[in-house]
PAFIPA-406254 format. One line per 8 residues: number of its first residue (from 0); their letters; for each residue x, y negated, z negated of C-alpha. Coordinates in steps of 0.001 Angstrom, whole numbers, padded with zeros to 6 digits. Example, Ala and Ser with C-alpha at 12.3 -4.5 7.8 and 13.67 -1.06 7.14 Angstrom:
// PAFIPA-406254
0) AS) 012300:004500:-007800; 013670:001060:-007140
//
This chain:
// PAFIPA-406254
0) XXXXXXXX) -023717:-077339:012214; -023399:-080885:010932; -026387:-083215:011200; -025048:-084941:014314; -026878:-087177:016757; -024747:-086226:019763; -024495:-082738:021266; -021796:-081150:023392
8) XXXXXXXX) -023016:-079115:026363; -020370:-076581:025271; -021782:-076072:021768; -022725:-072443:022457; -019218:-071706:023753; -017703:-073166:020596; -020008:-071164:018336; -019083:-067974:020196
16) XXXXXXXX) -015425:-068730:019422; -016200:-069076:015720; -016742:-072820:015306; -019208:-074207:012765; -019360:-077474:014798; -018373:-079939:012097; -019259:-083571:012726; -016841:-086035:014293
24) XXXXXXXX) -017983:-089342:015740; -021582:-088152:015556; -020972:-084990:017596; -020732:-081409:016403; -017068:-080710:017186; -015058:-077493:017268; -012550:-078357:014531; -011526:-074699:014264
32) XXXXXXXX) -012085:-071358:015976; -011566:-067851:014605; -008088:-067846:016169; -004811:-068983:014563; -004039:-072687:015047; -000389:-071740:015496; -001366:-069827:018626; -003165:-072888:020024
40) XXXXXXXX) -000172:-075100:019228; 002172:-072649:020925; -000095:-072374:023979; -000158:-076135:024556; 003583:-076526:023987; 004604:-073608:026225; 001681:-072905:028610; -001600:-074847:028467
48) XXXXXXXX) -004704:-075151:026351; -008228:-076371:027055; -010088:-078549:024548; -013500:-080182:024429; -012900:-083764:023251; -016335:-085043:024265; -016818:-086522:020794; -014822:-089498:022021
56) XXXXXXXX) -017152:-092404:022833; -017214:-093102:026575; -018599:-096557:027324; -018891:-098367:030661; -018499:-102153:030800; -019601:-103481:034184; -020060:-106996:035529; -018199:-110188:036404
64) XXXXXXXX) -017417:-110870:032712; -016172:-107357:031890; -012501:-108216:032383; -012620:-111325:030199; -014512:-109377:027522; -011757:-106762:027305; -009010:-109364:027695; -009985:-111167:024497
72) XXXXXXXX) -010951:-108054:022511; -007876:-105890:023134; -004106:-106137:023048; -003453:-105489:026744; -003180:-107778:029765; -006234:-106435:031582; -005345:-108294:034789; -002475:-105808:035229
80) XXXXXXXX) -004837:-102807:035158; -005932:-102054:038729; -008597:-099572:039882; -007197:-096089:039333; -004981:-097254:036445; -005568:-096851:032710; -003856:-098184:029603; -003722:-097451:025884
88) XXXXXXXX) -004830:-100504:023880; -005583:-101593:020326; -008239:-103767:018668; -007474:-106200:015844; -009741:-108127:013519; -009362:-111873:012942; -006794:-111165:010220; -004533:-109451:012751
96) XXXXXXXX) -005166:-105973:011309; -005749:-102802:013313; -009362:-101599:013503; -009426:-099249:016514; -007607:-097980:019576; -008840:-096890:022981; -007930:-096022:026546; -009187:-098498:029153
104) XXXXXXXX) -009834:-097132:032656; -010425:-099562:035493; -012884:-097878:037843; -013614:-100844:040131; -013064:-104604:040533; -015666:-105413:037857; -016008:-101975:036284; -014232:-100367:033320
112) XXXXXXXX) -014685:-097276:031224; -013378:-097495:027676; -012839:-094312:025681; -013127:-095205:021998; -012128:-093208:018943; -013694:-093507:015493; -013044:-097195:014776; -015282:-100216:015341
120) XXXXXXXX) -014002:-101277:018773; -017207:-100235:020525; -019365:-102223:018099; -017089:-105269:018477; -017411:-105180:022263; -021184:-104733:022163; -021535:-107829:019975; -019165:-109842:022173
128) XXXXXXXX) -021036:-108815:025332; -024217:-110572:024205; -025016:-113469:026524; -022389:-112507:029110; -022757:-111070:032593; -021675:-107593:031554; -023708:-104411:031204; -022765:-101940:028472
136) XXXXXXXX) -023630:-098259:028908; -022826:-095648:026274; -022434:-092570:028487; -023039:-089464:026412; -023794:-087384:029489; -020121:-087712:030430; -018068:-084888:028927; -014286:-084886:028448
144) XXXXXXXX) -012410:-081606:028876; -008719:-081912:028067; -006323:-079499:029788; -002917:-079959:028202; 000465:-078288:028526; 003319:-077732:030964; 001311:-075345:033160; -001803:-077533:033347
152) XXXXXXXX) -000611:-079054:036614; -000008:-075614:038115; -003584:-074564:037428; -005119:-077802:038715; -002876:-077810:041800; -004724:-074692:042982; -007979:-076647:043035; -007244:-080376:043421
160) XXXXXXXX) -005163:-081564:046398; -002557:-084161:045474; -002863:-083718:041706; 000913:-083363:041390; 001297:-086926:042668; -001005:-088473:040061; 001191:-090654:037803; 000919:-090912:034030
168) XXXXXXXX) -002029:-093096:032935; -003701:-092987:036348; -006954:-091340:037409; -008731:-090153:040547; -012321:-089498:041564; -012491:-086040:043125; -014248:-082670:042963; -013384:-079637:040863
176) XXXXXXXX) -015132:-076321:041548; -017463:-078377:043771; -018449:-080626:040848; -017881:-084411:040890; -015232:-085359:038326; -012801:-088058:037334; -009408:-086594:036431; -007078:-088696:034326
184) XXXXXXXX) -003445:-087973:033564; -003792:-088702:029882; -004075:-086758:026649; -003223:-086647:022973; -000580:-083931:022793; 002746:-085296:024015; 002640:-082802:026897; 001877:-083253:030566
192) XXXXXXXX) -001879:-083010:030612; -005145:-084070:032192; -008569:-085137:030997; -011452:-084014:033186; -014533:-086233:032909; -017638:-084459:034178; -021437:-084418:033955; -022882:-082521:031008
200) XXXXXXXX) -024648:-080088:033318; -021315:-079225:034991; -019243:-078876:031794; -019991:-075168:031154; -019080:-074169:034714; -015841:-076162:034649; -014913:-074866:031177; -015573:-071229:032095
208) XXXXXXXX) -013821:-071423:035460; -010718:-073144:034064; -010373:-070436:031438; -011013:-067685:033987; -008517:-069006:036539; -006146:-070132:033793; -005864:-066698:032230; -003025:-065903:034634
216) XXXXXXXX) -001132:-068896:033206; -001886:-068036:029593; -004436:-070860:029183; -006588:-070492:026064; -009399:-072520:024451; -008043:-074672:021628; -009887:-076216:018685; -009753:-079897:017763
224) XXXXXXXX) -007511:-079407:014710; -004681:-078228:016961; -004317:-081895:017861; -003165:-082614:014302; -000222:-080279:014723; 000666:-081772:018095; 000298:-085389:017015; 002719:-084957:014112
232) XXXXXXXX) 005457:-083879:016513; 004559:-086515:019113; 003861:-089579:016880; 000195:-089979:017774; -001886:-091715:015113; -005508:-090850:014359; -007651:-093582:012811; -008499:-093662:009932
240) XXXXXXXX) -006471:-090654:008788; -003101:-092458:008803; -004452:-095835:007715; -005064:-097842:004560; -008785:-097220:005047; -007933:-093753:003699; -004804:-094577:001684; -005677:-097963:000162
248) XXXXXXXX) -003266:-100536:-001138; -003345:-101061:-004898; -004002:-104801:-004776; -004980:-105621:-001185; -007938:-104872:001080; -007609:-102187:003736; -005959:-103172:006980; -002621:-102300:008600
256) XXXXXXXX) -000622:-104377:011065; 000635:-103098:014389; 004173:-103708:013115; 003555:-101345:010198; 001974:-098662:012373; 004612:-098899:015098; 001923:-099888:017607; 003268:-103351:018427
264) XXXXXXXX) 004189:-101984:021881; 000468:-102083:022734; 000600:-105901:022987; 001461:-106633:026611; 004489:-108924:027110; 002302:-111116:029337; -000596:-111157:026880; -002246:-114478:026145
272) XXXXXXXX) -004533:-115230:023222; -006725:-112426:021919; -008679:-111655:018779; -006215:-111487:015889; -003268:-112270:018161; -002012:-115328:016271; -002117:-113496:012955; -000449:-110472:014549
280) XXXXXXXX) 002508:-112594:015604; 002692:-114334:012222; 002825:-110986:010401; 005958:-109779:012182; 008687:-109114:009631; 006208:-108921:006738; 005693:-105170:006775; 004532:-103606:003515
288) XXXXXXXX) 005233:-100055:004707; 006240:-098220:007863; 004797:-095181:009560; 007738:-092793:009671; 008533:-089107:010008; 009493:-086691:007246; 011470:-083489:007839; 011033:-081027:004985
296) XXXXXXXX) 013382:-078319:003788; 010543:-075804:003725; 008998:-072952:005681; 005421:-074152:005196; 003539:-077364:005911; 002984:-080089:003349; -000562:-081308:002704; -002082:-084675:003441
304) XXXXXXXX) -001812:-086824:000332; 001419:-085236:-000903; 003602:-087877:-002550; 007105:-088848:-001462; 009562:-089757:-004187; 013030:-091304:-004282; 015044:-093144:-006915; 012668:-092025:-009640
312) XXXXXXXX) 009481:-093496:-008135; 006877:-092806:-005469; 007883:-094428:-002179; 005344:-093003:000239; 002564:-090590:001052; 002144:-087905:003706; -000847:-088421:005996; -000554:-085395:008306
320) XXXXXXXX) 001793:-082411:008326; 002526:-079181:010170; 004972:-076290:010349; 006088:-075195:013811; 007065:-071593:014346; 008505:-072663:017719; 011142:-074922:016140; 011066:-073472:012584
328) XXXXXXXX) 010582:-076979:011189; 008204:-078444:008626; 007332:-081986:009728; 005027:-084788:008656; 003843:-088304:009402; 004019:-090577:006360; 003447:-094096:005094; 006844:-095038:003654
336) XXXXXXXX) 008086:-098083:001776; 010163:-100093:004234; 013656:-099577:002644; 013210:-095798:002869; 012056:-095723:006504; 015527:-095018:007872; 016843:-091844:009470; 018351:-089458:006940
344) XXXXXXXX) 017183:-091137:003708; 016733:-088336:001124; 013220:-087823:-000226; 011380:-085414:-002492; 007918:-084057:-001671; 005596:-083548:-004643; 002079:-082195:-004554; 000954:-079051:-002751
352) XXXXXXXX) 004612:-078029:-002783; 007869:-079353:-004189; 010584:-079664:-001575; 013548:-081754:-000552; 013165:-083753:002644; 014627:-086573:004671; 013074:-089528:006431; 013134:-088861:010171
360) XXXXXXXX) 012517:-091036:013208; 009420:-090371:015304; 008588:-088620:017508; 010135:-085284:016594; 009338:-083820:020021; 010439:-085303:023360; 011464:-088777:022143; 012124:-089943:025710
368) XXXXXXXX) 008582:-088910:026762; 010005:-086975:029697; 007352:-084231:029549; 004248:-086380:029676; 005689:-088609:032442; 007181:-085817:034589; 006723:-086034:038338; 005915:-083393:040936
//
């Protein structure tokens, strides 16, 4: 196990499934199990899979200044987020460059829970909270079990009244297997799914019971790396693995704009001033690259770092790739020079394999987002 300072209450379950508990975000995380990742991908796309994503940082911001704190720090109009509603948001630095993303849950009039990834958003908020009437609580007792896939709602409907009526990016406080939980209709797969936030002491019971009751639906435990396969198809970025922090510019410091990442939609139309907002607006139309899809003429996946060539020169780099046996397609997310980020532009992949490819719009799967927003 990695030398981590956070511990999942499900660590023994993960070890029993073959995980070495590699570090992510300070927590020993089940990156892989002894099972085939293709089976986990297929389960989540066709049935449902259960993942422990407790390595995400869950932080409560409570007090009369909590809303204004988040309003200035993030890209969303927080006044539009009511109790029971959540929203995906981004953090920028003063130069207007992306440094983190998060999901903001409003749990009360002056109470929010922010689920942070691996960027510096949490640290930025802690510094900004100094001297304000807002309490900050890093809640590592709270575990996050993610049940994702088209049959997830069928399984939860047996146990949670009204779960079918919960809209996308909304959450409820309820009980599951007689344990207090918050269930959120969110996830990182592109499928209809739910995140179950529970106490550490209740996580093993909930995990075991979901797998036991879910067996009839084909629900299986899925390792963290399955998310890489799913995010390629569904255009879900993972900081810093798609960013210039990992793939640096030759002559510029690290830092990508929302326009380059395709995350400009995270700035609310009604948004006022926020950290980096003026620079963000000034940088529109000055993209140095674009996040774009690549569809390979191959029966295997490319590797991260594989180069993309066209017109006798390198024009991009693959950041994450997968091969789907469900669609028989080899797909990737890439950082592409702007002129080549157009549907159908021919490319050549060089590196772990040599293959012809084309630039392809994202997402590959469910571009209208009908699955994750389905009703009933």
